[in-house]
C-alpha positions as CSV (number, residue, x, y, z in Angstrom):
1,M,71.6,37.2,5.3
2,R,71.4,41.0,4.5
3,Y,75.0,41.3,3.7
4,E,75.6,38.0,1.9
5,K,75.9,39.3,-1.6
6,A,78.5,41.8,-0.5
7,E,80.5,39.2,1.5
8,N,80.5,36.7,-1.4
9,L,81.8,39.6,-3.7
10,L,84.7,40.2,-1.2
11,R,85.5,36.6,-1.1
12,L,85.5,36.5,-4.9
13,C,88.0,39.3,-4.9
14,V,90.2,37.3,-2.3
15,M,89.9,34.3,-4.4
16,M,91.1,35.9,-7.6
17,A,94.2,37.4,-5.7
18,G,94.9,34.1,-3.9
19,R,94.8,31.6,-6.8
20,N,97.8,31.8,-9.1
21,Q,96.0,30.3,-11.9
22,G,93.0,32.7,-11.5
23,V,89.2,31.9,-11.1
24,S,87.0,30.4,-13.9
25,I,83.3,31.0,-14.1
26,E,82.8,27.3,-13.1
27,M,84.9,27.7,-10.1
28,I,82.6,30.5,-9.1
29,Q,79.3,28.6,-9.4
30,E,80.8,25.8,-7.7
31,E,82.1,27.9,-4.6
32,F,79.0,30.0,-4.2
33,S,76.4,27.6,-5.5
34,V,75.2,29.9,-8.1
35,S,73.9,29.9,-11.7
36,R,76.3,30.7,-14.6
37,R,74.5,34.0,-15.2
38,T,74.9,34.9,-11.6
39,A,78.6,33.8,-11.7
40,E,79.2,36.1,-14.6
41,R,77.6,39.0,-12.9
42,M,79.8,38.3,-9.7
43,R,82.9,38.1,-12.1
44,D,82.1,41.5,-13.7
45,A,81.4,43.3,-10.4
46,A,84.7,41.9,-8.9
47,L,86.5,43.1,-12.0
48,R,85.3,46.6,-11.6
49,L,86.4,46.7,-8.0
50,L,90.0,45.2,-8.6
51,P,92.7,48.0,-9.6
52,W,94.6,45.4,-11.8
53,N,93.5,42.2,-13.3
54,D,94.2,39.9,-16.4
55,E,92.2,37.3,-18.2
56,R,94.0,34.2,-19.5
57,T,92.7,31.0,-21.6
58,D,93.9,27.6,-20.8
59,E,94.6,24.8,-23.6
60,A,91.1,23.6,-23.2
61,G,89.7,26.9,-23.9
62,F,88.5,27.9,-20.2
63,K,89.0,31.4,-19.4
64,Y,90.4,32.6,-15.8
65,W,90.5,35.9,-14.2
66,R,93.0,37.0,-11.5
67,T,94.5,40.0,-9.8
68,K,97.8,40.9,-8.2
69,D,96.8,44.1,-6.4
70,L,94.2,43.7,-3.8
71,P,93.0,46.7,-1.7
72,K,94.2,46.1,1.7
73,G,90.9,46.9,3.1
74,L,89.5,43.6,1.4
75,I,92.0,41.5,3.3
76,A,91.9,43.1,6.7
77,T,92.0,40.4,9.6
78,S,88.9,40.3,11.8
79,A,88.4,38.8,15.3
80,E,86.4,36.2,13.8
81,D,89.2,35.1,11.5
82,L,91.5,34.8,14.4
83,N,88.9,33.1,16.5
84,A,88.6,30.4,13.7
85,L,92.3,30.2,14.0
86,Q,92.1,29.6,17.7
87,A,89.4,26.8,17.0
88,A,91.7,25.2,14.8
89,I,94.6,25.2,17.1
90,D,92.3,23.7,19.9
91,V,91.4,21.0,17.6
92,M,95.0,20.1,17.0
93,E,95.9,20.3,20.6
94,I,93.1,18.0,21.7
95,N,94.0,15.5,19.1
96,N,97.8,15.4,20.2
97,R,99.0,17.6,17.4
98,P,101.4,20.1,19.2
99,D,103.5,20.8,16.1
100,T,100.6,21.9,14.1
101,A,99.0,23.8,16.9
102,G,102.3,25.7,17.4
103,R,102.4,26.6,13.6
104,L,98.8,27.8,13.7
105,R,99.5,29.8,16.7
106,D,102.5,31.5,15.1
107,L,100.3,32.3,12.0
108,S,97.6,33.9,14.2
109,D,100.3,35.9,15.9
110,K,101.7,37.0,12.5
111,L,98.2,38.0,11.2
112,L,97.6,40.1,14.5
113,A,101.2,41.7,14.0
114,Q,100.4,42.8,10.6
115,Q,97.5,45.2,11.7
116,S,98.0,48.7,12.7
117,R,98.2,49.3,16.5
118,A,94.7,51.0,16.4
119,R,93.3,47.9,14.5
120,Q,94.9,45.6,17.2
121,Y,93.1,47.5,20.0
122,Q,89.8,47.0,18.0
123,I,90.3,43.5,17.3
124,E,91.6,42.1,20.8
125,P,88.5,42.9,22.9
126,D,86.2,41.1,20.4
127,L,88.7,38.2,20.1
128,E,88.9,37.8,23.8
129,L,85.0,37.7,24.0
130,L,84.6,35.2,21.0
131,M,87.3,32.8,22.7
132,Q,85.6,33.1,26.0
133,S,82.1,32.2,24.5
134,E,83.1,29.2,22.4
135,G,83.9,26.0,24.3
136,L,85.3,23.1,22.3
137,A,84.6,19.7,23.2
138,L,85.2,17.1,20.3
139,R,84.3,13.4,20.5
140,P,84.0,10.9,17.6
141,G,80.5,9.7,16.7
142,P,77.4,11.1,15.1
143,K,77.2,14.8,14.4
144,V,74.2,17.1,13.9
145,V,73.7,19.5,11.1
146,L,73.9,23.0,12.2
147,T,72.6,26.3,10.3
148,I,75.8,28.4,10.1
149,D,73.6,31.6,9.7
150,F,72.1,30.9,13.1
151,I,75.7,30.8,14.6
152,E,76.9,34.1,13.0
153,V,74.0,35.9,14.4
154,I,74.5,34.6,17.9
155,R,78.1,35.6,17.7
156,T,77.2,39.1,16.7
157,A,74.7,39.2,19.6
158,I,77.4,37.9,21.9
159,L,79.9,40.7,20.8
160,S,77.3,43.4,21.2
161,S,75.4,42.0,24.2
162,Q,72.1,41.8,22.3
163,K,69.2,39.6,23.0
164,V,68.1,37.2,20.2
165,R,64.5,35.9,19.5
166,V,64.3,32.3,18.7
167,V,61.9,29.9,17.8
168,Y,63.0,26.8,19.6
169,I,61.8,23.1,19.8
170,K,62.5,21.0,22.8
171,R,63.9,17.5,22.5
172,H,61.0,15.1,21.9
173,K,58.4,17.9,21.8
174,S,56.9,19.0,18.5
175,A,55.4,22.3,19.6
176,P,57.8,25.3,18.9
177,K,58.2,28.0,21.4
178,D,59.0,31.8,20.8
179,V,61.6,32.9,23.4
180,I,63.9,35.8,23.7
181,L,67.5,34.7,25.0
182,E,70.6,36.5,26.2
183,P,73.3,34.5,24.7
184,Y,76.6,33.8,26.6
185,G,78.5,31.0,24.7
186,F,78.6,27.5,23.0
187,L,79.4,24.2,23.8
188,Y,80.4,22.1,20.7
189,G,80.6,18.4,20.3
190,Q,78.2,15.5,19.4
191,R,75.4,17.6,21.0
192,P,76.3,21.3,20.6
193,Y,74.4,23.8,22.7
194,L,73.9,27.5,23.3
195,I,74.5,28.6,26.8
196,A,71.8,31.5,27.4
197,K,69.5,33.0,29.9
198,Q,65.9,33.3,29.1
199,D,64.9,36.9,29.2
200,G,63.7,37.9,32.8
201,K,65.1,34.8,34.3
202,S,68.7,34.4,36.1
203,A,69.6,30.8,35.5
204,L,71.9,29.8,32.5
205,K,70.3,27.0,30.5
206,H,71.5,24.9,27.6
207,Y,69.6,25.1,24.3
208,R,70.4,22.5,21.6
209,L,71.6,24.3,18.5
210,Q,69.6,21.9,16.1
211,G,66.5,23.0,18.1
212,L,66.7,26.5,17.0
213,K,64.4,26.9,14.0
214,T,64.8,30.9,13.6
215,V,67.1,33.1,15.1
216,Q,66.9,37.0,15.0
217,L,68.6,40.0,16.7
218,A,65.9,41.5,19.1
219,N,67.4,44.9,18.8
220,T,67.6,45.3,22.7
221,T,70.7,44.9,24.7
222,F,71.3,43.1,28.1
223,E,73.8,43.4,30.9
224,R,76.2,40.6,30.5
225,D,77.2,39.0,33.9
226,E,81.0,39.9,33.9
227,N,81.9,37.2,36.2
228,F,80.9,34.4,33.6
229,N,83.7,32.3,32.4
230,L,83.1,29.7,29.9
231,E,86.1,27.6,30.8
232,E,85.3,27.6,34.6
233,Y,81.7,27.0,33.8
234,S,82.5,24.0,31.7
235,K,84.6,22.6,34.4
236,R,81.4,21.9,36.4
237,L,80.2,19.7,33.5
238,F,81.3,16.3,32.5
239,G,79.2,16.7,29.5
240,V,76.6,19.2,28.7
241,F,73.8,18.6,31.1
242,N,73.4,21.3,33.4
243,E,72.9,20.3,36.9
244,P,74.5,20.9,40.4
245,P,78.2,19.6,40.5
246,F,79.0,16.4,42.8
247,Q,81.9,14.7,44.1
248,V,83.0,11.7,41.9
249,L,85.4,8.6,42.9
250,W,85.8,5.9,40.3
251,R,88.0,2.9,40.6
252,F,89.4,1.3,37.6
253,N,90.7,-2.1,38.4
254,S,94.4,-3.0,37.7
255,E,93.7,-4.6,34.4
256,V,92.9,-1.3,32.9
257,A,94.4,1.0,35.3
258,D,97.3,2.1,33.2
259,D,94.9,2.6,30.0
260,A,92.6,4.7,32.1
261,A,95.5,7.0,33.6
262,E,96.0,8.1,29.9
263,Y,92.6,9.8,29.9
264,I,91.7,13.2,31.1
265,F,88.3,12.7,32.3
266,H,88.1,16.3,33.7
267,P,90.7,19.1,33.8
268,D,90.9,19.1,37.7
269,Q,90.9,15.3,38.1
270,Q,93.2,13.8,40.8
271,L,94.6,10.3,40.0
272,E,96.0,7.9,42.7
273,Y,97.0,4.2,42.4
274,A,95.8,1.9,44.9
275,E,98.0,-1.0,46.6
276,D,96.3,-3.6,44.5
277,G,97.2,-1.5,41.2
278,A,93.7,-0.2,40.7
279,L,93.4,3.4,39.6
280,L,91.3,5.9,41.7
281,V,90.1,9.0,39.7
282,R,88.5,11.9,41.7
283,F,87.0,15.2,40.4
284,K,83.9,17.3,40.9
285,A,81.4,17.9,38.1
286,A,77.8,17.4,36.9
287,G,76.5,15.3,34.2
288,A,75.6,11.8,35.8
289,R,73.9,10.5,32.7
290,E,77.1,11.3,30.4
291,M,79.4,9.9,32.9
292,A,77.3,6.7,32.9
293,W,77.3,6.6,29.1
294,H,81.1,6.7,29.3
295,L,81.7,4.3,32.1
296,M,79.5,1.8,30.2
297,T,82.5,1.6,27.6
298,W,84.6,0.1,30.6
299,G,82.2,-2.6,31.4
300,D,82.9,-4.4,34.9
301,K,86.5,-2.9,34.8
302,V,85.3,0.2,36.6
303,T,83.3,0.8,40.1
304,V,81.7,4.0,41.0
305,I,82.4,4.6,44.8
306,E,81.0,8.0,45.2
307,P,78.2,9.1,45.0
308,A,76.6,6.0,46.3
309,D,73.3,6.8,44.4
310,F,75.3,7.4,41.1
311,W,73.4,4.9,39.0
312,T,70.1,6.2,40.2
313,R,71.0,9.7,39.5
314,S,72.2,8.9,36.0
315,G,68.9,6.9,35.2
316,T,70.9,4.2,33.8
317,K,72.2,0.8,35.1
318,L,75.6,-0.7,34.4
């Protein structure tokens, strides 16, 4: 990335201020995956930027450098910082950790409160857009390897309503395709996706993040649909497959009814116990195949009542 060296230098300055014991050459090498000579150059550059610093040597002869006065501009809180905290809050809430989620939320409020009023006005719109553009759906199981640089470019594009040019490979197809996209947000999970419109088309589509081979800003803007809301959009989906939503009615037999009642299958679900103790679950969403994958974990303890052609839609069979 263009600004990676400058960003690493700023990170090193913050490390020197945040670690009481200081930072050694070996720690710089490990943190930034650089050679010893590069680590030494980074240290020298950081020391030139810092108004006060000192050097100490431990009992084993290793040298450490630290600072106590860090220019305020180097530790300014950004919308991306607060968005990362919000993602951590979401993770804690999903994993039933309301205590930790509350502490992280307090920390986020404190960081924002420390900013000047002018800075708050700058941060809040970007933070709102970032939070709206990133849907968090965490499930256990295998995870794909993502290119962080690509995600950062796409976030920049979302904030500035810029198009991105990507080289994309569809699942099970080896021929890469060069396309221009208008990015709207992310759906994270086992199979993370970018939600975007292809340039010149009106429909939102899902693009596998691991299918992106290159991502570049296209230096042209697009008019974002102001009515798009990721939370509302994601409610249409049981998973991430994009198809028209349909009415669902599942029947869990009495043996597993109480267990099933502890699950949130969908944010708008309606639960009802039948006279025989079975649990009826109703909601409206898309994603027949992912519903089928989940229902298979319940074996013969669940019956799909609606839609009648559910297993045909899903392409699977219980």
